[in-house]
C-alpha positions in Angstrom: -20.2 -6.6 13.2 -22.8 -5.2 10.8 -21.8 -4.0 7.3 -21.0 -0.3 7.2 -20.6 2.2 4.4 -17.3 1.6 2.6 -15.0 4.3 1.1 -16.1 3.2 -2.3 -19.7 3.7 -1.5 -19.0 7.1 0.0 -17.1 8.0 -3.2 -20.1 7.0 -5.3 -22.4 9.2 -3.3 -20.0 12.2 -3.6 -19.7 11.9 -7.3 -23.4 11.5 -7.8 -23.0 8.0 -9.3 -24.2 5.7 -6.5 -23.3 2.0 -7.0 -26.0 -0.5 -7.8 -27.3 -2.5 -4.8 -25.2 -5.5 -5.8 -22.1 -3.4 -6.3 -22.6 -1.6 -3.0 -23.1 -4.9 -1.1 -19.9 -6.3 -2.7 -18.0 -3.1 -1.8 -19.2 -3.3 1.8 -18.2 -7.0 2.0 -14.8 -6.1 0.7 -14.5 -3.4 3.3 -15.1 -6.0 6.0 -12.8 -8.5 4.3 -10.0 -6.0 4.2 -10.3 -5.2 7.9 -10.3 -8.9 8.7 -7.2 -9.6 6.5 -5.4 -6.7 8.0 -5.8 -8.3 11.4 -5.5 -12.0 10.5 -3.7 -12.1 7.2 -5.0 -13.4 3.9 -4.9 -16.9 5.3 -7.3 -15.9 7.9 -9.9 -15.1 5.3 -12.7 -17.5 4.6 -16.3 -17.3 3.4 -17.5 -18.4 6.8 -15.3 -16.0 8.8 -16.2 -13.1 6.6 -19.9 -13.9 6.8 -19.7 -13.8 10.6 -17.8 -10.5 10.7 -20.1 -8.9 8.1 -23.3 -10.1 9.6 -24.4 -12.0 6.5 -25.1 -15.6 5.5 -22.4 -17.7 3.9 -24.5 -18.0 0.8 -24.8 -14.2 0.7 -21.0 -13.8 0.7 -20.6 -16.7 -1.7 -22.8 -15.0 -4.2 -20.3 -12.2 -4.5 -17.1 -14.3 -4.1 -17.4 -17.8 -5.4 -14.3 -19.1 -3.6 -11.9 -18.3 -0.9 -9.2 -17.7 -3.5 -11.3 -15.2 -5.4 -12.0 -13.4 -2.1 -8.3 -13.2 -1.3 -7.5 -11.8 -4.7 -10.3 -9.3 -4.5 -8.9 -8.1 -1.1 -5.4 -7.7 -2.6 -6.7 -5.6 -5.4 -8.8 -3.5 -3.1 -5.9 -2.9 -0.8 -3.8 -1.9 -3.8 -6.5 0.5 -5.0 -6.6 2.2 -1.6 -2.8 2.3 -1.4 -2.8 4.1 -4.8 -5.4 6.6 -3.6 -3.6 7.4 -0.4 0.0 7.3 -1.5 0.6 7.3 -5.3 -1.9 9.7 -6.8 -1.5 12.5 -4.2 2.3 12.3 -4.7 1.9 12.8 -8.4 0.8 16.4 -7.7 4.3 17.1 -6.6 6.9 18.3 -9.1 8.7 15.4 -10.8 12.1 14.3 -9.5 13.2 14.4 -5.9 10.1 16.2 -4.6 7.8 13.5 -6.0 10.1 10.7 -4.8 10.1 12.3 -1.3 6.3 12.6 -1.3 5.9 9.0 -2.3 8.2 7.9 0.5 6.6 10.2 3.1 3.1 9.1 2.2 4.2 5.5 2.3 5.7 6.0 5.7 2.5 7.7 6.9 0.5 4.7 5.8 2.8 2.3 7.5 2.5 4.3 10.7 -1.3 3.9 10.5 -1.0 0.2 9.9 1.1 -0.5 13.0 -2.0 -1.6 14.9 -3.5 -3.5 11.9 -1.0 -4.8 9.5 0.2 -4.4 5.9 -1.2 -6.9 3.5 1.8 -6.5 1.2 4.2 -7.5 4.0 2.0 -10.1 5.7 1.0 -11.6 2.3 4.7 -11.9 1.4 5.3 -14.0 4.5 2.3 -16.2 3.8 2.7 -16.7 0.0 6.4 -16.2 -0.8 6.8 -20.0 -1.4 3.3 -20.8 -2.5 2.8 -20.5 -6.2 -0.7 -19.8 -7.5 -3.2 -17.1 -8.4 -3.1 -15.4 -5.0 0.6 -15.1 -5.0 0.5 -13.9 -8.6 -1.9 -11.1 -7.7 0.1 -10.1 -4.7 3.4 -10.0 -6.8 1.7 -8.0 -9.5 0.5 -5.3 -7.1 3.9 -5.0 -5.4 5.7 -4.9 -8.7 3.3 -2.1 -9.9 4.2 -0.1 -6.8 7.9 -0.8 -7.3 7.7 0.3 -10.9 6.1 3.6 -9.8 8.9 4.3 -7.3 11.6 3.4 -9.9 10.0 5.7 -12.4 10.2 8.5 -9.9 13.9 7.8 -9.3 14.7 7.6 -13.0 12.9 10.9 -13.6 15.0 12.5 -10.9 18.1 11.2 -12.6 16.9 12.3 -16.1 16.2 15.8 -14.7 19.7 16.0 -13.2 18.4 16.1 -9.6 20.1 12.8 -8.8 23.6 12.0 -10.1 23.8 10.3 -13.5 25.6 7.3 -11.9 22.7 6.6 -9.5 21.6 2.9 -9.7 17.8 3.3 -9.7 17.1 -0.3 -8.8 19.6 -0.3 -5.9 18.2 2.9 -4.5 14.7 1.4 -4.8 15.9 -1.7 -3.0 17.3 0.4 -0.1 14.2 2.6 0.2 12.0 -0.5 0.4 14.4 -1.9 3.0 13.7 1.2 5.1 9.9 0.5 5.0 10.4 -3.1 5.9 12.6 -2.2 8.8 10.1 0.5 10.0 7.3 -2.0 9.9 9.3 -4.6 11.8 10.6 -2.2 14.5 7.3 -0.3 14.9 4.9 -3.2 14.8 6.8 -6.2 16.2 9.4 -4.5 18.6 7.3 -1.4 19.3 10.5 0.6 19.3 10.0 4.4 19.8 11.6 6.6 17.2 11.3 4.0 14.4 9.4 6.5 12.2 12.0 9.2 12.6 14.8 6.7 11.9 13.2 5.7 8.6 12.8 9.3 7.6 16.5 10.1 8.5 17.5 7.0 6.5 15.7 8.2 3.5 17.3 11.6 3.6 20.7 10.0 4.0 20.1 7.7 1.0 18.8 10.5 -1.3 21.4 12.9 -0.1 24.2 10.5 -1.1 22.9 10.6 -4.7 21.9 14.3 -5.0 23.4 16.3 -7.7 24.0 19.4 -5.6 24.2 21.7 -8.5 20.8 20.8 -9.8 18.7 19.4 -7.0 15.9 21.7 -5.7 15.9 22.6 -2.0 13.9 20.3 0.3 10.5 21.7 1.1 9.9 22.5 4.7 7.7 20.2 6.7 4.3 21.5 7.7 
């Protein structure tokens, strides 16, 4: 498979600040690496496998990623960057509190639904590296914790604004919301069960509804 234009290269063209040739090549390699890791997991990544997929020589790939470990870490960071662009930053445009929390979850669910046929590096990486200490695991943990911190901040803002009850346990609610995502990924990707997406959405509404401060919470916006 020949290297194609990556989202980062397109972004550079759109902003009028094209990447240097070396940067553009590295971004294109990362694009191929991310696609490969989504299908085969981080453990499926190697300089040789990536060179074959990207249509490059091993030395060409090695010039940008000096080791398999460096390649794996770069893929984790690129996945996180795209996750933020698709899920986190757009949700920040919603009003703080429950609307923002709901937007974060809905965008997260939307991404999982797209990944049913490819795979989530956060989830597959957790299976591969949960008991394997080292830089790759550290990078994966850092990215997941950063996302959890963002979700927990949204929950705490909803509590501070009085939209969620003052006795809401933010960490417990985060745990249960993340559990819905894991269940969705399992049922949709492994079991191929119809209706998994709708069940996850209903589960979220039930969770949040249990903690709503009915006197202060804004009405739920209609789906479009």
